[in-house]
C-alpha positions as CSV (number, residue, x, y, z in Angstrom):
1,M,12.2,-11.4,35.7
2,T,12.7,-14.1,33.1
3,F,15.0,-13.6,30.3
4,Y,11.8,-13.5,27.9
5,Q,10.3,-10.8,30.0
6,K,13.7,-8.7,29.8
7,L,13.6,-9.1,26.0
8,V,10.0,-7.9,25.8
9,H,10.8,-4.9,28.1
10,H,13.9,-4.2,25.8
11,N,11.8,-4.6,22.7
12,K,9.1,-2.2,23.9
13,K,11.8,0.5,24.8
14,I,13.0,0.3,21.1
15,S,9.3,0.6,20.0
16,R,9.1,3.9,21.8
17,L,12.0,5.2,20.0
18,E,10.3,4.1,16.8
19,H,7.3,6.0,17.7
20,L,9.2,9.2,18.1
21,E,11.1,8.6,14.8
22,A,7.6,8.0,13.0
23,I,6.2,11.1,14.4
24,C,9.4,13.3,13.7
25,S,9.8,11.9,10.2
26,W,5.9,12.7,9.6
27,D,6.6,16.2,10.7
28,Q,9.6,16.7,8.5
29,A,7.3,15.8,5.7
30,A,4.1,17.4,6.4
31,M,4.7,20.5,8.9
32,M,8.3,21.2,9.3
33,P,9.5,24.8,7.9
34,E,12.3,24.6,5.3
35,G,15.0,25.9,7.6
36,G,14.6,23.1,10.1
37,N,15.7,20.3,7.8
38,S,19.4,20.1,8.7
39,A,18.9,19.9,12.6
40,R,16.2,17.7,11.9
41,S,18.1,15.3,9.9
42,E,20.9,15.3,12.4
43,A,18.4,14.6,15.3
44,L,16.9,11.7,13.3
45,A,20.3,10.2,12.5
46,E,21.2,10.4,16.2
47,L,17.9,8.6,17.2
48,A,18.4,6.1,14.6
49,V,21.9,5.2,16.1
50,I,20.5,5.1,19.5
51,K,17.9,2.8,18.3
52,H,20.5,0.7,16.5
53,E,22.7,0.4,19.4
54,L,19.8,-0.7,21.7
55,S,18.9,-3.3,18.7
56,I,22.4,-4.7,18.8
57,A,23.2,-4.5,22.5
58,P,25.8,-7.2,23.3
59,F,23.8,-9.0,26.0
60,L,21.0,-9.6,23.8
61,G,22.9,-12.7,22.2
62,E,23.1,-14.3,25.9
63,W,19.3,-13.3,26.6
64,F,18.0,-15.2,23.5
65,G,20.1,-18.1,24.3
66,Q,18.7,-18.2,27.7
67,A,15.0,-17.5,26.8
68,A,15.3,-20.4,24.3
69,S,15.6,-23.0,27.4
70,E,12.8,-21.1,29.3
71,E,9.2,-22.7,29.3
72,L,7.4,-20.5,27.1
73,D,3.6,-20.9,25.9
74,A,2.6,-20.8,22.3
75,D,2.1,-17.0,21.9
76,E,5.5,-16.3,23.6
77,T,7.3,-18.7,21.4
78,I,5.8,-16.9,18.4
79,N,7.0,-13.5,19.9
80,L,10.6,-15.0,20.9
81,R,10.9,-16.0,17.2
82,E,9.9,-12.7,15.7
83,M,12.1,-10.7,18.4
84,K,15.1,-12.8,17.4
85,R,14.4,-12.2,13.6
86,S,14.5,-8.4,14.4
87,W,17.9,-8.7,16.4
88,Q,19.4,-10.6,13.6
89,Q,18.5,-8.2,10.8
90,A,19.7,-5.3,13.2
91,N,22.7,-7.2,14.5
92,V,24.5,-7.4,11.1
93,V,24.9,-3.7,10.2
94,P,27.4,-1.4,11.9
95,A,26.3,1.7,13.8
96,E,28.5,3.9,11.7
97,L,27.0,2.5,8.4
98,V,23.5,3.3,10.0
99,E,24.4,6.9,11.0
100,K,25.9,7.4,7.3
101,K,23.0,6.1,5.5
102,S,20.6,8.1,7.6
103,L,22.4,11.3,6.8
104,A,22.8,10.6,3.0
105,C,19.1,9.7,2.6
106,S,17.6,12.7,4.6
107,K,20.2,15.0,2.2
108,C,19.1,13.1,-0.9
109,E,15.0,13.0,0.0
110,H,15.3,16.9,0.9
111,A,17.1,18.1,-2.0
112,W,14.9,15.8,-4.2
113,R,11.9,17.9,-3.3
114,T,13.1,20.9,-5.3
115,Q,15.4,18.9,-7.9
116,R,12.4,17.1,-9.0
117,E,10.5,20.4,-9.7
118,N,13.6,21.5,-11.6
119,N,14.0,18.3,-13.5
120,D,17.5,18.6,-12.2
121,W,18.9,15.0,-12.7
122,Q,22.5,15.9,-12.8
123,R,22.6,17.3,-9.0
124,F,19.9,14.7,-7.9
125,S,22.3,11.7,-9.3
126,Q,25.0,13.0,-7.3
127,N,23.0,12.6,-4.0
128,L,21.7,9.2,-5.3
129,K,25.0,7.7,-6.1
130,E,25.9,8.2,-2.3
131,V,22.7,6.4,-1.1
132,V,23.4,3.7,-3.8
133,A,26.8,3.3,-2.6
134,L,25.8,2.8,1.0
135,T,23.0,0.7,0.3
136,R,25.4,-1.7,-1.7
137,Q,27.5,-2.0,1.6
138,E,24.5,-2.7,3.6
139,A,23.4,-5.3,1.0
140,Q,26.8,-7.1,0.9
141,I,26.8,-7.0,4.6
142,R,23.4,-8.7,5.0
143,A,24.0,-10.9,2.1
144,E,27.1,-12.4,3.8
145,A,25.1,-12.8,7.1
146,T,22.0,-14.5,5.6
147,G,23.4,-16.5,2.7
148,L,21.1,-14.5,0.3
149,S,22.0,-12.4,-2.8
150,R,22.4,-8.7,-2.0
151,Y,19.0,-7.6,-3.6
152,D,17.5,-10.5,-1.7
153,A,19.1,-9.5,1.3
154,L,17.1,-6.4,1.2
155,L,14.1,-7.9,-0.3
156,D,13.8,-9.8,3.0
157,L,13.5,-6.6,5.0
158,Y,10.5,-5.6,3.4
159,E,8.9,-9.1,2.2
160,P,10.3,-11.9,4.4
161,G,10.6,-15.0,2.4
162,M,10.3,-13.7,-1.0
163,T,13.4,-14.1,-3.4
164,T,14.3,-12.8,-6.7
165,V,13.9,-16.1,-8.4
166,E,10.1,-16.3,-7.1
167,L,9.6,-12.5,-8.2
168,D,11.2,-13.0,-11.8
169,E,8.9,-16.0,-12.3
170,L,5.9,-14.1,-11.0
171,F,6.4,-10.9,-12.9
172,S,7.3,-12.8,-16.1
173,D,4.1,-14.5,-16.1
174,V,2.3,-11.0,-15.6
175,K,4.3,-9.4,-18.3
176,S,3.2,-12.5,-20.5
177,W,-0.6,-11.4,-20.4
178,L,-0.7,-7.9,-19.1
179,P,0.1,-5.9,-22.1
180,E,-2.4,-7.6,-24.5
181,L,-5.1,-7.1,-21.6
182,I,-4.2,-3.7,-21.4
183,Q,-4.7,-3.2,-25.1
184,Q,-8.2,-5.2,-25.0
185,I,-9.3,-2.9,-22.2
186,M,-8.5,0.2,-23.9
187,E,-10.3,-1.0,-27.1
188,R,-13.3,-1.8,-25.0
189,Q,-13.1,1.6,-23.5
190,S,-12.6,3.4,-26.7
191,Q,-16.1,4.3,-27.3
192,D,-16.7,5.6,-23.8
193,I,-17.8,9.1,-23.5
194,I,-16.4,10.6,-20.3
195,M,-16.9,14.0,-18.9
196,Q,-14.0,15.3,-17.0
197,P,-15.1,17.0,-13.7
198,V,-14.5,20.8,-14.2
199,G,-12.9,22.6,-11.1
200,P,-12.1,24.3,-8.9
201,F,-12.7,21.7,-6.3
202,P,-11.5,23.7,-3.2
203,V,-9.1,22.0,-1.0
204,E,-11.4,22.5,2.2
205,Q,-14.3,20.7,0.5
206,Q,-11.8,18.0,-0.8
207,Q,-11.0,17.6,2.7
208,A,-14.3,17.3,4.0
209,L,-15.2,14.7,1.4
210,S,-11.9,12.7,2.2
211,H,-12.8,12.8,6.0
212,T,-16.4,11.5,5.2
213,L,-15.2,8.6,3.0
214,M,-12.6,7.9,5.7
215,A,-15.3,7.5,8.4
216,R,-17.4,5.2,6.2
217,L,-14.3,3.2,5.8
218,G,-14.0,2.8,9.5
219,F,-10.8,5.0,10.1
220,D,-10.5,5.8,13.9
221,F,-9.9,9.7,14.0
222,N,-9.4,9.3,17.7
223,H,-6.2,7.4,16.8
224,G,-5.3,9.2,13.6
225,R,-5.3,12.3,11.2
226,L,-5.1,13.6,7.9
227,D,-2.7,16.2,6.5
228,K,-0.9,17.4,3.3
229,S,2.6,16.3,2.2
230,I,4.5,16.4,-1.2
231,H,4.2,12.7,-1.5
232,P,1.1,10.8,0.1
233,F,2.0,8.3,2.8
234,C,0.7,6.5,5.9
235,G,3.2,6.9,8.9
236,G,2.9,7.2,12.6
237,V,2.1,4.2,15.0
238,P,-1.0,1.9,15.4
239,T,-2.4,4.4,18.2
240,D,-1.4,7.8,16.3
241,V,-1.7,6.8,12.6
242,R,-0.8,9.7,10.2
243,I,-2.1,9.9,6.7
244,T,-1.1,12.3,4.1
245,T,-2.1,13.4,0.7
246,R,-1.7,16.3,-2.1
247,Y,-4.5,18.1,-3.4
248,D,-5.4,19.4,-6.9
249,E,-8.0,21.8,-7.0
250,S,-8.7,20.8,-10.8
251,D,-9.2,17.1,-9.9
252,F,-10.5,15.9,-6.8
253,T,-10.6,12.2,-7.4
254,S,-6.8,11.8,-7.4
255,A,-6.4,13.2,-3.9
256,L,-9.5,11.1,-2.7
257,M,-8.5,7.9,-4.2
258,G,-5.1,8.4,-2.5
259,V,-6.7,8.9,0.7
260,I,-8.8,5.8,0.5
261,H,-5.4,4.1,-0.3
262,E,-3.7,5.3,2.6
263,T,-7.0,4.7,4.8
264,G,-6.3,0.9,3.8
265,H,-2.9,1.0,5.4
266,A,-4.4,2.9,8.4
267,R,-7.0,0.4,8.9
268,Y,-4.3,-2.4,9.0
269,E,-2.4,-0.6,11.5
270,Q,-5.2,0.4,13.6
271,G,-6.5,-3.2,13.6
272,L,-3.1,-5.0,14.7
273,P,-3.3,-6.7,17.9
274,E,-3.1,-4.6,21.2
275,M,-1.7,-7.7,23.0
276,W,1.4,-7.5,20.8
277,A,1.7,-3.7,20.8
278,G,5.4,-2.6,20.8
279,L,6.5,-6.0,20.2
280,P,7.7,-7.6,16.5
281,A,4.9,-10.3,16.4
282,G,2.5,-7.2,16.7
283,K,3.8,-5.6,13.4
284,A,2.5,-5.8,10.0
285,R,3.4,-9.2,8.2
286,S,5.2,-7.6,5.1
287,M,5.1,-4.6,2.9
288,G,3.3,-6.7,0.4
289,V,0.6,-7.6,3.0
290,H,0.4,-4.0,4.0
291,E,-0.2,-3.0,0.3
292,S,-2.5,-5.6,0.0
293,Q,-4.8,-3.6,2.5
294,S,-4.5,-0.3,0.8
295,L,-5.3,-1.7,-2.5
296,F,-8.0,-3.8,-1.4
297,F,-9.6,-0.5,0.0
298,E,-8.8,1.4,-3.2
299,M,-8.9,-0.9,-6.1
300,Q,-11.1,-3.9,-5.0
301,L,-13.6,-1.8,-3.0
302,S,-13.6,1.8,-3.9
303,R,-13.3,1.8,-7.6
304,S,-16.1,-1.0,-8.2
305,E,-19.3,0.6,-9.6
306,L,-21.3,0.0,-6.3
307,F,-18.9,1.7,-4.2
308,I,-18.8,4.6,-6.5
309,D,-22.8,4.7,-6.2
310,I,-21.9,5.6,-2.5
311,L,-19.1,8.1,-3.3
312,A,-21.0,10.0,-6.1
313,P,-23.9,11.6,-4.1
314,L,-21.5,12.6,-1.2
315,A,-19.3,14.4,-3.9
316,A,-22.1,16.2,-5.4
317,D,-23.3,17.2,-2.0
318,I,-20.0,18.5,-0.7
319,F,-19.1,20.3,-3.9
320,Q,-22.7,21.7,-4.2
321,R,-23.0,20.3,-7.8
322,N,-26.0,18.2,-7.5
323,D,-27.0,18.9,-11.1
324,D,-23.6,18.1,-12.5
325,P,-23.6,15.0,-14.8
326,A,-19.9,14.7,-14.5
327,L,-20.2,13.8,-11.0
328,S,-23.0,11.3,-11.7
329,S,-22.3,7.7,-10.5
330,E,-22.1,6.2,-14.1
331,N,-19.7,9.1,-15.1
332,L,-17.5,8.7,-12.1
333,T,-17.3,4.9,-12.5
334,L,-16.2,5.5,-16.2
335,L,-13.6,8.0,-14.9
336,N,-12.3,5.8,-11.9
337,T,-11.8,2.7,-14.0
338,R,-10.2,4.4,-17.2
339,V,-7.2,2.4,-18.4
340,K,-4.5,4.6,-20.1
341,P,-0.9,4.2,-19.7
342,G,0.8,7.5,-18.2
343,L,3.9,8.7,-16.7
344,I,3.2,8.7,-13.1
345,R,2.9,5.6,-11.0
346,V,0.9,7.0,-8.2
347,D,-1.7,8.3,-10.5
348,A,-1.7,4.9,-12.7
349,D,-4.9,2.5,-13.0
350,E,-4.7,-0.8,-11.7
351,A,-4.2,-2.6,-14.9
352,T,-1.0,-0.5,-15.9
353,Y,0.3,0.0,-12.3
354,P,2.2,-3.5,-12.4
355,A,4.1,-2.1,-15.4
356,H,5.4,0.6,-13.4
357,V,6.5,-1.4,-10.5
358,I,8.1,-4.4,-12.7
359,L,10.1,-1.4,-14.3
360,R,11.5,-0.2,-11.0
361,Y,12.0,-3.6,-9.6
362,E,14.2,-4.7,-12.7
363,I,16.2,-1.5,-12.4
364,E,16.8,-1.5,-8.6
365,R,17.5,-5.2,-8.7
366,D,20.3,-4.7,-11.4
367,L,21.4,-1.5,-9.4
368,V,22.0,-3.2,-6.1
369,E,23.7,-6.1,-7.6
370,G,26.0,-3.8,-9.4
371,K,25.0,-4.7,-13.0
372,I,24.3,-1.1,-13.7
373,E,25.2,2.4,-12.4
374,V,23.1,5.3,-11.3
375,E,24.2,7.1,-14.4
376,D,22.3,4.2,-16.6
377,I,18.8,4.6,-14.9
378,P,17.4,7.3,-17.3
379,E,18.3,5.5,-20.3
380,L,17.0,2.2,-19.0
381,W,13.8,3.9,-17.4
382,D,13.0,5.3,-21.1
383,K,13.7,2.1,-22.7
384,K,11.4,-0.1,-20.2
385,M,8.6,2.7,-20.4
386,S,8.6,2.6,-24.2
387,E,8.3,-1.4,-24.1
388,Y,5.8,-1.9,-21.3
389,L,3.8,1.1,-21.6
390,G,4.5,2.7,-25.0
391,I,5.7,6.0,-23.4
392,S,9.0,7.8,-23.6
393,T,10.4,9.8,-20.9
394,K,13.6,10.8,-22.6
395,G,14.8,14.1,-21.0
396,N,11.7,14.0,-18.6
397,F,13.2,13.1,-15.3
398,S,10.7,14.5,-13.2
399,D,8.1,12.5,-14.5
400,G,10.5,9.4,-15.0
401,C,13.1,8.2,-12.7
402,M,12.8,11.1,-10.4
403,Q,9.1,10.8,-9.5
404,D,9.4,8.3,-6.4
405,I,10.8,9.1,-3.0
406,H,11.8,5.5,-2.3
407,W,15.3,5.5,-3.7
408,T,16.2,8.9,-2.1
409,M,15.2,7.0,1.5
410,G,17.4,4.1,0.5
411,A,14.1,1.8,0.4
412,F,15.6,-0.6,-2.2
413,G,13.6,-3.7,-2.4
414,Y,10.2,-2.0,-1.5
415,F,8.7,-1.6,-4.8
416,P,7.7,-5.3,-5.5
417,S,5.4,-4.9,-2.6
418,Y,3.1,-2.8,-4.4
419,T,2.3,-5.5,-7.0
420,L,2.5,-8.4,-4.8
421,G,-0.2,-6.4,-2.6
422,A,-2.5,-6.1,-5.7
423,I,-2.3,-9.9,-6.1
424,Y,-2.6,-10.6,-2.5
425,A,-5.8,-8.2,-2.4
426,A,-7.7,-9.9,-5.6
427,Q,-7.0,-13.1,-3.7
428,F,-8.5,-11.8,-0.4
429,M,-11.4,-10.4,-2.2
430,A,-12.0,-13.8,-4.1
431,A,-12.2,-15.5,-0.7
432,I,-14.5,-13.2,0.8
433,K,-16.8,-13.5,-2.0
434,K,-17.0,-17.2,-1.5
435,E,-18.3,-16.5,2.2
436,M,-20.6,-13.5,1.7
437,N,-22.5,-11.6,-0.8
438,V,-20.1,-8.7,-1.2
439,D,-22.3,-6.6,-3.8
440,S,-25.4,-6.9,-1.6
441,L,-23.4,-5.6,1.5
442,I,-22.1,-2.6,-0.4
443,R,-25.6,-1.9,-1.7
444,E,-26.8,-1.9,1.6
445,R,-24.0,0.4,2.9
446,N,-23.0,-2.4,5.2
447,L,-19.2,-2.7,4.8
448,Q,-18.5,-4.1,8.4
449,P,-18.8,-7.8,7.5
450,I,-15.8,-7.1,5.1
451,F,-13.8,-5.5,7.5
452,N,-14.6,-8.1,10.2
453,W,-13.1,-10.8,7.8
454,L,-9.8,-8.7,7.1
455,D,-9.5,-8.2,10.8
456,R,-10.0,-11.9,11.5
457,H,-7.8,-13.2,8.6
458,V,-5.2,-10.3,8.4
459,W,-5.1,-7.6,10.8
460,K,-5.1,-9.5,14.1
461,R,-2.6,-12.0,12.6
462,A,0.0,-9.3,12.4
463,S,3.4,-11.1,12.4
464,T,2.4,-14.3,14.0
465,V,2.7,-16.4,10.8
466,S,4.6,-16.2,7.7
467,T,3.0,-14.7,4.8
468,D,2.5,-18.0,3.1
469,Q,0.8,-19.4,6.0
470,L,-1.4,-16.2,6.3
471,L,-2.6,-16.6,2.7
472,I,-3.2,-20.3,2.9
473,D,-5.1,-20.0,6.1
474,A,-7.3,-17.1,4.7
475,T,-7.7,-18.2,0.9
476,G,-6.8,-21.9,1.0
477,E,-3.8,-21.5,-1.2
478,R,-0.4,-19.7,-1.7
479,L,0.0,-16.6,-3.9
480,N,-1.7,-17.1,-7.2
481,A,-1.5,-14.2,-9.7
482,Q,-4.6,-15.7,-11.8
483,F,-6.9,-14.2,-9.1
484,F,-5.5,-10.6,-10.1
485,K,-5.9,-11.5,-13.8
486,Q,-9.4,-12.6,-13.2
487,H,-10.4,-9.6,-11.4
488,L,-9.1,-7.3,-14.1
489,E,-11.0,-9.4,-16.9
490,Q,-14.1,-9.4,-14.7
491,R,-14.1,-5.7,-14.1
492,Y,-13.0,-4.4,-17.8
493,L,-13.8,-7.2,-20.1
494,K,-17.2,-8.4,-19.0
């Protein structure tokens, strides 16, 4: 067995542990009884330590050195590069810190579930302080190893190659035109008469509609499933993808669009190349690219007028409301393209959504860098919400700085991926429209050519090239926010 083959075998062993970790984490969020959390947290922490120890095994340095001198083909060279990158990222963090952070995050996330319901910032902030302290330790260690800033060292875990300098420039550009655009759209929509569908919409029927749309969007139910959780997510592994959503019997559109969003994530996972299964080269390129797929499905595709022409009659049939004007294509189009600033990020429309992300990015960037502390978050959150969206969150922690799960999980550096994903998605759709008549395909109920393009240009490329190269190969240029701006103008102002 060559040293390269030994590294492949070793990485697949780690991948199998990641498989177990993913399913246990899904179960913790979706199925596990309340009383199981303490033992599950300890088990996941133990698993994290075992996985980490395998990732930093002392003999790996020698193996990588030996493998570099072996004769490898082009694919093996790519995979060796990605295996080494994963090893270098894991190797800098001590196992003790990995365990401490895993336990702190499990404790914080589990308590957050009830603390958010009770608007209990005081108790939540105590747990968050521990997570932030450990995150800063990790960031400092990674920064010293990479030569990056503390925040950039964490950002690189989710969006390789992206930096704070680039994000600040990109988001400054978006902030320069987004507020005015939101106002223009709201003025344009001010005369619209919209009927809010009146519930109840039973969960069983919402589930049936979700399954129907997931099938239309190509989700493979032989390798995945849909369940309920407090916070919607897509987890599991490519051969066993777990989607979750939350249902509101008074509003079926929120859960449905959430399911479509997560289906985009799932199609990416299910589309990753089998030849790279269990290896770093076969993983999603970045969280920004991952979000581009969920936002492509939800925003670019499913909120379009033509797609809602598909969705509306399905909803009317399943809810047995074929004569309900609120479920007409025209009304659901108005409803699902409504632009209105709101408190909740996951419920935000695509025009106001970037403001939610930029706010979180600016806070977490300064929090990791030590420029602000946890106790500063509520005031900064209220200030930025007021400035960017004209809404105050003073005293409302549940719908303000406690609404997201990411910080409880220690996922600092993740939030920028959402708006990066929206920009990537718009750029991908613009490139697709140059190759095919997307509107005609949707009218003909033939979405497969669109999915084939994504499979060819995004899914099957996995992590074999950089994000920049993936974009250039697929669209002819690097990341360009003007595609996103043009998309919003075309949909809302034309």
